[in-house]
C-alpha positions in Angstrom: -0.1 0.0 -0.1 1.2 3.4 -0.9 2.2 5.6 1.8 0.8 9.2 1.9 3.6 11.8 1.0 4.3 14.5 3.4 2.3 17.9 2.8 4.0 20.7 1.1 2.0 24.1 1.9 1.7 26.7 -0.7 -0.8 27.8 -3.3 1.7 26.7 -6.2 3.5 23.5 -6.8 5.9 23.4 -9.8 4.7 26.9 -11.0 1.3 25.6 -11.6 -1.7 27.0 -9.7 -3.7 24.6 -7.8 -6.9 25.6 -9.6 -5.4 24.1 -12.8 -4.8 20.5 -11.2 -6.8 17.6 -11.7 -7.6 14.7 -9.5 -6.6 11.1 -10.4 -9.5 8.6 -10.7 -8.0 6.5 -7.8 -8.2 9.3 -5.4 -11.7 10.2 -6.6 -13.0 6.8 -5.6 -10.8 6.6 -2.5 -11.9 10.0 -1.0 -15.5 9.6 -0.4 -16.0 7.6 2.8 -16.5 9.7 5.8 -20.3 10.1 6.7 -20.3 7.0 8.6 -17.1 8.0 10.4 -18.7 11.2 11.4 -21.8 9.4 12.8 -19.7 7.4 15.1 -17.6 10.3 16.4 -20.2 11.3 18.9 -20.3 7.6 20.5 -16.5 7.6 20.6 -16.4 11.1 22.4 -19.0 9.8 25.0 -16.8 6.9 25.8 -13.3 8.8 25.7 -14.7 11.9 27.5 -13.0 15.3 27.1 -9.6 14.2 27.9 -9.6 11.7 25.0 -10.7 14.5 22.5 -7.2 14.8 20.7 -7.0 11.1 20.3 -10.4 10.7 18.7 -9.8 13.4 16.3 -6.5 11.8 15.2 -8.3 8.5 14.8 -11.0 10.5 12.7 -8.4 11.9 10.6 -6.7 8.5 10.1 -10.1 6.9 9.1 -10.8 9.5 6.6 -7.3 9.4 4.8 -6.7 5.8 4.8 -8.3 3.7 2.0 -10.9 1.3 3.2 -10.8 -2.3 2.1 -11.6 -2.9 -1.6 -10.7 0.6 -2.7 -7.4 1.9 -4.2 -4.8 3.5 -1.9 -4.5 7.3 -1.7 -2.7 8.8 -4.7 -0.7 12.1 -5.1 -1.9 14.7 -7.1 -0.7 14.8 -10.7 -0.9 17.6 -13.4 -1.2 16.0 -16.8 0.8 13.0 -15.9 -0.3 9.6 -14.4 1.7 8.5 -11.2 2.1 5.1 -9.7 3.1 5.0 -6.1 5.8 2.6 -5.0 5.4 0.3 -1.9 7.1 1.5 1.3 10.2 -0.2 2.3 9.1 -1.0 5.8 5.6 -0.4 7.7 7.5 1.0 10.7 9.8 3.5 8.8 8.8 7.0 8.9 6.6 8.4 6.1 8.5 9.4 2.9 7.6 10.6 -0.4 7.1 7.6 -2.8 8.9 7.1 -5.8 6.8 7.8 -8.8 7.0 6.8 -12.5 5.8 9.5 -14.8 4.0 8.6 -17.9 3.3 11.9 -19.9 0.1 12.4 -21.2 -0.6 14.8 -24.3 3.2 15.3 -24.6 3.3 17.6 -21.4 5.3 16.7 -18.4 4.6 18.8 -15.3 5.9 18.3 -11.8 3.3 16.4 -9.8 1.8 18.0 -6.9 3.1 16.5 -3.6 0.6 16.0 -0.9 -3.1 16.7 -0.6 -4.6 15.3 2.4 -4.3 17.9 5.3 -1.9 17.1 8.1 -3.3 15.5 11.3 -1.0 17.3 13.4 -1.1 21.0 14.6 1.1 23.1 12.3 2.9 26.4 13.0 0.9 28.3 10.4 -2.2 27.2 12.4 -1.0 28.8 15.4 0.1 31.9 13.3 -3.4 32.2 11.7 -5.3 31.6 15.1 -3.3 34.5 16.5 -4.1 36.8 13.6 -7.9 36.1 13.8 -7.7 36.4 17.6 -5.9 39.8 17.2 -8.7 41.1 14.8 -11.6 39.9 16.8 -10.3 41.3 20.0 -9.1 44.5 18.8 -12.6 45.1 16.9 -14.7 43.9 20.0 -12.7 46.4 22.3 -13.5 49.3 19.8 -17.1 48.2 19.8 -17.3 48.0 23.5 -15.9 51.4 23.7 -18.4 52.9 21.2 -21.4 51.4 23.1 -19.8 52.7 26.4 -19.8 56.2 24.8 -23.4 55.8 23.6 -24.6 54.7 27.1 -22.6 57.6 28.8 -24.1 60.2 26.6 -27.5 58.7 27.4 -26.9 58.9 30.9 -25.6 62.6 30.7 -28.6 63.7 28.7 -31.0 61.8 31.2 -29.4 63.7 34.2 -29.7 66.9 32.2 -33.4 66.3 31.5 -34.0 65.8 35.2 -32.1 69.0 36.0 -34.3 70.7 33.3 -37.5 69.2 34.8 -36.6 70.6 38.2 -36.0 74.0 36.9 -39.2 74.0 35.0 -41.4 73.5 38.1 -42.9 77.1 37.9 -43.7 76.9 34.3 -47.0 75.9 32.7 -47.9 72.3 32.7 -47.1 71.8 28.9 -43.8 73.3 29.4 -43.0 71.1 32.1 -44.0 68.0 30.2 -41.7 69.0 27.4 -38.9 69.6 29.6 -39.3 66.6 31.7 -39.6 64.2 28.7 -37.1 61.8 27.6 -34.8 64.5 26.1 -35.0 62.9 22.6 -36.3 65.2 20.2 -39.0 63.8 17.7 -37.3 62.6 14.4 -38.5 62.7 11.0 -37.7 60.2 8.2 -34.2 61.0 6.9 -32.7 59.9 3.4 -29.3 60.7 4.7 -29.6 58.2 7.5 -31.1 55.6 5.1 -28.2 56.1 2.8 -25.7 55.6 5.8 -27.4 52.4 6.6 -27.5 51.1 3.1 -23.7 51.5 2.9 -23.3 49.8 6.3 -25.5 46.9 4.9 -23.0 46.8 1.8 -19.9 46.7 4.1 -19.8 43.0 4.3 -19.6 42.8 0.5 -16.8 45.4 0.4 -14.9 43.6 3.2 -15.0 40.2 1.4 -14.0 41.6 -2.0 -11.2 43.9 -0.7 -9.7 41.5 2.1 -10.6 38.1 0.7 -9.0 39.1 -2.8 -6.2 40.9 -1.4 -5.1 38.1 1.1 -6.7 35.3 -0.9 -8.1 34.2 2.4 -11.7 33.2 3.3 -10.8 32.9 7.0 -9.5 36.7 7.2 -12.3 38.0 5.1 -14.9 36.2 7.4 -13.2 37.2 10.8 -13.1 40.9 9.7 -16.6 40.8 8.4 -17.7 39.5 11.7 -16.1 41.7 14.1 -15.5 44.7 12.1 -18.4 45.3 9.5 -21.0 43.8 11.5 -19.9 44.8 15.0 -18.0 47.8 15.0 -19.8 49.7 12.2 -23.2 49.2 14.1 -21.5 50.3 17.3 -20.1 53.3 15.6 -23.5 54.2 14.1 -25.1 54.0 17.6 -22.6 56.1 19.2 -23.1 59.0 16.4 -26.8 58.7 17.0 -26.2 59.2 20.7 -24.2 62.2 20.1 -27.2 63.7 18.3 -29.4 62.8 21.2 -31.2 59.6 19.9 -29.6 56.8 22.0 -32.4 56.4 24.4 -35.0 54.9 22.0 -32.3 52.4 20.7 -31.0 51.4 24.2 -34.7 50.7 25.3 -35.3 48.8 22.1 -32.5 46.3 22.7 -33.5 46.0 26.3 -37.0 44.9 25.3 -35.5 42.7 22.6 -33.2 40.9 25.2 -36.3 40.3 27.5 -38.5 39.0 24.6 -35.8 36.6 23.3 -35.3 35.0 26.7 -38.8 33.9 26.9 -39.8 30.1 25.8 -36.2 29.8 24.5 -36.3 26.2 24.4 -39.5 25.8 22.4 -38.6 28.3 19.9 -35.3 26.7 19.4 -36.8 23.4 18.9 -39.2 24.8 16.2 -36.2 26.5 14.5 -34.3 23.1 14.7 -37.0 21.3 13.0 -36.9 23.6 9.9 -32.9 23.6 10.1 -32.7 19.7 9.6 -35.1 20.1 6.6 -32.6 22.6 5.2 -29.5 20.5 6.0 -30.8 17.5 4.3 -32.1 19.5 1.3 -28.5 21.0 0.9 -26.7 17.7 1.1 -28.9 16.2 -1.6 -29.0 19.3 -3.6 -25.0 19.1 -3.7 -25.2 15.4 -4.7 -27.5 16.4 -7.5 -25.3 19.0 -9.0 -21.8 17.6 -8.3 -19.7 16.1 -11.2 -19.2 12.8 -9.5 -23.1 12.3 -9.8 -23.6 13.5 -13.4 -21.0 15.0 -15.6 -22.3 18.3 -17.4 -21.0 21.8 -18.3 -22.3 23.3 -15.1 -21.5 20.4 -12.5 -20.0 21.3 -9.1 -16.6 19.6 -8.4 -16.5 20.1 -4.7 -16.4 22.9 -2.1 -13.1 21.9 -0.4 -10.6 22.6 -3.0 -11.6 26.1 -3.8 -11.3 26.9 0.0 -7.8 25.5 -0.1 -7.0 28.0 -2.8 -8.3 30.8 -0.6 -6.2 30.1 2.5 -6.8 26.8 3.9 -4.3 24.6 1.8 -1.6 25.0 4.4 -3.6 24.3 7.3 -4.2 21.2 9.3 -7.4 19.1 9.6 -7.9 20.1 13.0 -7.6 23.8 12.4 -10.2 23.2 9.6 -12.5 21.7 12.0 -12.2 24.6 14.3 -12.9 27.1 11.7 -16.0 25.2 10.6 -17.3 25.1 14.3 -16.7 28.8 14.6 -18.4 29.3 11.3 -21.3 27.2 12.2 -22.0 28.6 15.7 -20.8 32.2 15.7 -21.7 33.3 12.1 -25.5 33.0 12.8 -25.1 35.2 15.9 -23.6 37.9 14.3 -25.7 37.7 11.0 -28.9 37.5 12.9 -28.2 40.4 14.9 -26.8 42.6 12.0 -29.3 41.8 9.2 -32.5 40.9 11.2 -32.2 43.3 14.0 -29.9 46.2 13.6 -30.3 47.0 10.0 -34.0 46.1 10.0 -34.7 48.5 12.7 -32.4 51.3 11.8 -33.4 51.3 8.0 -37.3 51.2 8.9 -36.9 54.2 11.4 -34.9 56.2 8.8 -37.6 55.6 6.1 -40.5 55.8 8.4 -41.7 52.6 7.1 -42.6 49.9 9.6 -42.6 50.6 13.4 -40.4 49.0 16.0 -43.6 47.0 17.1 -43.2 44.3 14.4 -39.6 43.9 15.3 -40.6 43.1 19.0 -42.6 39.8 18.1 -46.0 41.6 17.7 -47.1 39.9 14.4 -50.6 38.5 14.8 -50.4 34.7 15.1 -54.3 34.5 14.3 -54.4 32.0 17.2 -54.1 29.1 14.9 -51.0 27.7 16.5 -47.1 28.3 15.8 -46.8 26.6 12.4 -50.1 27.7 10.9 -49.1 31.2 12.2 -45.8 30.7 10.5 -47.8 30.0 7.1 -49.9 33.2 7.5 -46.7 35.1 8.0 -45.3 33.7 4.9 -48.4 34.7 3.0 -48.0 38.1 4.2 -44.4 38.6 2.7 -45.5 39.6 -0.8 -43.6 42.7 -1.9 -45.5 45.9 -1.1 -44.8 49.2 0.7 -45.0 47.9 4.3 -42.6 45.1 3.4 -40.2 47.1 1.3 -37.6 47.4 4.2 -37.7 43.5 4.7 -37.0 42.7 1.1 -34.4 45.3 0.8 -32.6 44.1 3.8 -32.9 40.4 2.4 -31.3 41.8 -0.8 -28.4 43.2 1.3 -28.2 40.0 2.8 -27.8 38.2 -0.3 -25.3 40.6 -1.9 -22.3 39.9 0.2 -22.8 36.2 -0.5 -22.0 36.7 -4.2 -18.2 36.6 -3.2 -18.4 33.3 -1.4 -20.3 32.0 -4.5 -17.4 33.2 -6.8 -14.9 31.3 -4.5 -16.6 28.0 -4.2 -18.0 27.7 -7.7 -14.9 29.0 -9.5 -15.2 29.3 -13.4 -19.0 28.6 -13.3 -20.0 31.0 -10.5 -21.5 33.5 -13.0 -24.2 30.9 -13.9 -25.0 30.0 -10.2 -24.7 33.7 -8.9 -28.5 34.6 -9.9 -29.8 31.1 -8.6 -27.8 31.8 -5.4 -28.8 35.3 -5.1 -32.6 34.6 -5.4 -32.3 31.6 -2.8 -30.5 33.6 -0.4 -33.2 36.5 -0.7 -35.8 34.2 0.1 -33.8 32.6 2.9 -33.3 35.9 4.4 -36.9 36.7 4.2 -37.8 33.4 5.9 -35.3 34.2 8.7 -36.9 37.7 9.3 -40.5 36.1 9.2 -39.2 33.7 12.0 -37.7 36.7 13.9 -41.0 38.7 13.9 -43.0 35.6 14.8 -43.7 35.4 18.5 -43.7 31.8 18.6 -40.2 31.4 16.9 -38.3 34.7 17.4 -34.6 35.1 17.2 -33.9 31.6 18.8 -35.6 29.8 15.9 -33.9 32.2 13.4 -30.6 31.3 15.0 -31.1 27.5 15.0 -32.2 27.4 11.5 -29.0 29.3 10.3 -27.0 27.1 12.4 -28.2 24.2 10.4 -27.7 25.8 7.0 -24.2 26.9 7.8 -23.5 23.3 9.4 -24.4 21.9 6.0 -22.0 24.2 3.9 -19.1 23.3 6.5 -19.8 19.6 6.4 -19.6 19.6 2.5 -16.4 21.7 2.6 -14.7 19.4 5.2 -15.8 15.9 4.0 -16.2 14.1 0.9 -19.7 12.3 1.0 -19.7 8.5 1.2 -20.2 6.4 -2.0 -23.3 4.8 -0.2 -25.0 8.3 -0.1 -24.4 8.8 -3.7 -26.0 5.3 -4.5 -29.1 6.4 -2.2 -29.3 9.7 -3.9 -29.3 8.0 -7.3 
């Protein structure tokens, strides 16, 4: 049996970009065998306990990379050449690169790619990337916290000033006293300038992905900077600016009410969102099976999602680092996105345009006393585009816009064909998440759980090849 060669990090091997390389038929067959391994991971962790987690992960990686009985051994990458791996000299010897015999195809002889399977051990570049991500997240979190502190301080100062004004107005008429003793927040009229600022903030994730993602050829840096910068610092900055002009009180009161509403019936709402999420997870997996090249070869078939992400920063990282990134993406991305798209942008754009009050944002949608699921159906029927729903559809379009860069990354040369389909799907998904957000029987917990399952499906398809049995079932 061939011994897997050592991994060589880098985007280019032999001067040939990885996107131009093709996978050997033997490896294509040998790589799809992991779904049943993932199913067994939970039971192994239950037996081993937390202390045995590193050993379980190493065993999981070995099960993924070793060829099962009856399937060819792992083959190194080749570019225009067929390679035949020589057997190792001794089983106990340290892994070395196997000797290969090159048979040029089409008259072209190009140096073969050495290594493909990610390392099972933690690598120095993993530590470096983790430190960079931690530095980005920590610095942005500190800035956002300072900005929120500024907004809160300004609100407290105005509150104290309002009380002093009320005491000084004791001898005034009743109407004058009421004005002086109010909240101190002047009435606001709709503002196109504020609406334009909110739209620009809504487009900031797209700008972030294009500028940072393409500049550094890194999905990871683009994702972390988007979460902690575009989706956290910018809303905090906007809130601080609003506080400077005396409009912090309604905002802070809104988020207090939102936190109180979200804490009610969390378990029931989460379970309902989880049911919807499982349906989306299964649909995403079978949709990928339907469109991938190993199921049916056609002009617009999808090769896989893992290789394009390796081109954008993950090639030199270990399998454990990829697992950590997948967990971060699955659990944290929905938290940030639900707050940014379904709460902050929705409220601020609605108030800036004077369309849609805050009542709908606090779960006041009429459930028609028909139960949670029929209430959800009625809510979906009321989502047809109209003036009251203009803000909701606009936010959903902004939500779909930044996903066009990930679509471009994972679909590579055929992304332009999948972009319209993906945009329409993501607009509808964003609108569904907003309906869940506004429905009192679902709320933010249900929207979060549905989002988690959607992200988990994408993470699983990027990390693992599907087992041949799943392909046979799909066919």
